[in-house]
C-alpha positions in Angstrom: 0.0 0.0 0.0 1.1 3.6 -0.7 -0.3 7.1 -0.4 -0.4 9.6 -3.2 0.1 13.4 -2.8 -3.5 13.8 -1.7 -3.0 11.3 1.1 -5.2 8.7 -0.5 -4.0 5.1 -0.1 -3.4 3.3 -3.4 -2.7 -0.3 -3.9 0.2 -1.3 -6.3 -2.2 -2.8 -8.9 -4.2 0.4 -8.9 -1.0 2.4 -9.3 0.0 0.2 -12.3 -3.4 0.7 -13.8 -3.2 4.4 -13.4 0.2 4.5 -15.0 -1.1 2.5 -18.0 -4.1 4.8 -18.3 -1.7 7.9 -18.3 0.3 6.3 -21.1 -2.6 5.8 -23.4 -2.8 9.3 -24.8 1.0 9.6 -25.4 1.0 6.2 -27.0 -1.9 7.3 -29.3 -0.7 10.8 -30.1 3.0 10.5 -29.4 3.8 11.5 -33.0 2.1 14.9 -32.5 3.8 15.5 -29.1 7.2 14.9 -30.7 6.3 17.2 -33.6 5.1 19.9 -31.1 8.4 19.6 -29.2 10.4 20.0 -32.4 8.4 23.0 -33.5 8.9 24.6 -30.0 12.6 23.9 -30.4 12.5 25.8 -33.7 11.5 28.9 -31.8 15.0 29.1 -30.5 16.1 29.9 -34.0 12.8 31.4 -35.1 14.4 34.5 -36.8 16.5 32.1 -38.9 13.3 30.3 -40.0 11.6 33.6 -40.8 14.5 35.2 -42.6 15.2 32.1 -44.7 11.5 31.7 -45.3 10.9 35.3 -46.4 14.2 37.1 -46.7 15.9 34.6 -49.1 13.1 34.5 -51.6 12.7 38.2 -51.5 16.4 38.7 -52.3 16.4 36.1 -55.0 13.3 37.4 -56.7 14.6 41.0 -56.5 18.0 40.0 -57.8 16.6 37.9 -60.7 13.5 39.9 -61.5 15.1 43.4 -61.4 18.7 42.3 -62.0 19.6 39.3 -64.1 16.5 39.3 -66.2 17.2 42.8 -67.4 20.4 41.6 -69.1 18.8 38.7 -71.0 17.9 39.7 -74.6 16.9 36.2 -75.7 14.2 34.1 -73.9 15.6 30.9 -72.4 12.3 29.0 -72.1 8.9 28.6 -73.8 5.5 27.6 -72.8 2.6 26.4 -75.0 2.0 30.1 -76.0 5.6 30.9 -76.9 8.5 32.4 -74.9 8.0 33.1 -71.3 9.4 35.7 -68.9 12.7 34.6 -67.3 11.3 35.2 -63.8 8.4 32.8 -64.6 11.0 30.2 -65.5 13.2 30.6 -62.5 10.7 31.2 -59.7 9.2 27.6 -59.5 12.8 26.2 -59.2 13.7 28.6 -56.4 10.6 27.5 -54.5 11.5 23.9 -54.8 15.1 24.6 -53.8 13.9 26.5 -50.7 11.9 23.5 -49.5 14.8 21.1 -50.1 17.2 23.4 -48.3 15.1 23.2 -45.1 15.8 19.5 -45.0 19.6 19.9 -45.4 19.5 21.6 -42.0 16.8 19.8 -40.1 17.6 16.3 -41.3 21.3 16.7 -40.5 22.4 18.7 -37.5 19.0 18.3 -35.8 19.3 14.5 -36.1 22.9 14.5 -34.9 21.8 16.6 -31.9 19.0 14.3 -31.1 21.1 11.2 -31.1 24.6 12.4 -30.1 25.0 16.0 -28.9 21.8 16.6 -26.8 20.6 12.9 -26.9 17.0 14.2 -26.8 15.8 11.2 -28.9 16.9 8.8 -26.2 15.0 10.8 -23.6 11.9 10.6 -25.9 12.5 6.9 -26.3 12.2 6.5 -22.5 8.7 7.9 -22.6 5.5 6.1 -23.8 6.1 7.5 -27.3 7.5 4.8 -29.6 10.6 5.1 -31.8 8.3 5.1 -34.9 6.4 8.1 -33.4 9.6 9.9 -32.7 10.6 9.5 -36.4 7.2 10.5 -37.6 7.0 13.5 -35.4 10.3 14.8 -36.5 9.3 14.4 -40.2 6.0 16.2 -39.5 7.7 19.1 -37.8 10.1 19.6 -40.7 7.3 19.3 -43.2 5.4 22.1 -41.4 8.5 24.3 -41.6 8.8 23.5 -45.3 5.1 24.4 -45.7 5.8 27.8 -44.1 8.8 28.5 -46.4 7.0 27.3 -49.5 3.8 29.3 -48.8 5.9 32.5 -48.1 7.8 31.9 -51.3 4.6 31.5 -53.3 3.1 34.6 -51.8 6.1 36.6 -52.9 6.0 35.0 -56.4 2.4 36.3 -56.7 3.4 39.7 -55.4 6.3 39.9 -58.0 4.0 38.6 -60.8 6.4 35.6 -61.1 3.6 33.1 -61.9 1.4 32.7 -64.9 -1.7 31.0 -63.6 -2.1 32.0 -59.9 -4.7 29.4 -59.0 -2.9 26.4 -60.6 0.4 27.8 -59.4 -0.7 27.4 -55.8 0.0 23.7 -56.2 3.6 24.6 -56.2 3.5 24.5 -52.4 2.6 20.8 -52.1 5.0 20.0 -55.0 7.8 21.7 -53.1 6.9 19.7 -50.0 7.1 16.5 -52.0 10.5 17.6 -53.4 11.7 18.3 -49.9 10.7 14.9 -48.7 12.2 13.2 -51.8 15.5 14.7 -50.9 15.2 14.9 -47.1 14.0 11.4 -46.2 17.1 9.6 -47.7 19.2 12.2 -46.0 17.4 11.5 -42.7 18.3 7.8 -43.1 21.9 8.7 -43.7 22.1 11.1 -40.8 20.5 8.6 -38.4 23.1 6.1 -39.3 26.0 8.3 -38.2 27.6 8.0 -34.8 29.5 11.4 -35.2 29.7 14.3 -37.6 33.3 14.4 -38.9 32.5 16.6 -41.9 29.9 14.4 -43.6 27.2 17.1 -43.5 29.4 19.7 -45.0 30.2 17.3 -47.8 26.5 16.7 -48.4 26.0 20.5 -48.6 28.9 21.0 -51.0 28.9 17.9 -53.1 25.3 16.8 -53.2 22.9 19.7 -52.6 24.9 22.4 -54.3 25.5 20.4 -57.6 21.8 19.5 -57.6 20.9 23.1 -57.2 23.2 24.3 -60.0 22.7 21.5 -62.5 19.0 20.9 -62.1 17.9 23.4 -64.7 17.3 26.0 -62.1 18.6 29.0 -64.0 18.5 27.6 -67.5 16.9 24.6 -69.3 18.5 21.2 -68.5 18.7 20.6 -72.2 21.4 23.3 -72.5 23.8 21.3 -70.4 26.2 18.8 -72.0 24.7 15.3 -72.2 27.2 13.9 -69.7 25.8 16.4 -67.1 22.1 16.1 -67.7 21.8 12.9 -65.6 22.2 15.1 -62.5 18.9 16.7 -63.3 17.2 13.4 -64.0 18.0 12.2 -60.5 17.4 15.5 -58.8 14.2 16.2 -56.9 14.7 19.9 -57.6 14.5 19.4 -61.4 11.4 17.2 -61.2 9.7 19.7 -58.9 10.8 22.6 -61.0 9.4 21.1 -64.2 6.1 20.4 -62.5 6.0 23.9 -61.1 6.7 25.4 -64.5 3.9 23.4 -66.1 1.5 24.5 -63.4 2.6 28.1 -63.7 2.6 28.7 -67.5 2.0 25.3 -69.2 4.3 22.6 -70.6 7.2 23.7 -72.8 8.4 21.8 -75.9 9.5 18.3 -75.0 8.4 18.5 -71.4 7.8 15.3 -69.5 4.2 14.6 -68.3 3.5 15.9 -64.8 2.6 12.3 -63.7 6.1 11.1 -64.6 7.8 13.8 -62.5 5.4 13.2 -59.6 6.0 9.5 -59.8 9.8 9.9 -59.5 9.4 12.2 -56.5 6.9 9.9 -54.9 9.2 6.9 -55.3 12.2 8.8 -53.9 10.1 9.9 -50.9 8.6 6.5 -50.2 11.9 4.7 -50.5 13.6 7.3 -48.3 10.8 7.0 -45.7 11.1 3.2 -45.5 14.8 3.3 -45.1 14.9 6.3 -42.7 12.2 4.8 -40.5 14.1 1.4 -40.3 17.4 3.1 -39.5 16.0 5.5 -37.1 13.9 2.9 -35.2 16.7 0.3 -35.3 19.1 2.7 -33.7 16.7 3.6 -30.9 15.9 0.0 -30.2 19.4 -1.2 -30.6 
């Protein structure tokens, strides 16, 4: 027999039953509690989230719309109705890149912090939340941050008249999320497998993300690259999302892939990344 803080005597079986009852809600909604925790953690670098979500697209759109585009005498891309404005061509790619760039931060150093530096994932694992829910909650929180960035980017695109069909172009936001997950979930699997960061994340930034950004038809059509470089675009979530965004914004250009083909590639990348990331993440916590 034991007494609780109110002085009421409680038997051991009753205490066990009460503990089990208190764990029901965390067991059921643990994924959301983990996501809420991660979102609260983002408040510690909230200005970074805001500035990268609003400041970066503002600078890019100003630099391209009022700067680089003024020096281009020949159109670089065409839609079904002929040549399109250069800003229309670049803006969807910049939105996709912004979503992907969120994952290069959140699915690298945040993951290492959770496993190694701050070991918060191990503390979560000691709670009623399951390892699967910890992984799901992390992904949900990052997806919500990507949604904020993508929505802010699209609002600025509309303000800068950088989109052809505004209603259809709104779908650039979920397409950007899909691109972010297609790149980020495999990255999550990689990060969760590391015991220590000895420069791997810097290498990912310099030798994976940056080449994908530069050689994914972001600033010029992929077809203008030498054939031996075009494969980078074919395996790049940024290129697939950019092409879908351009079709939604002003229509398909000559030789454009069907939207379904691009979405299928992104979906397969995201699904495969999720399966592997979840297995690695959960296996480490249970190991």
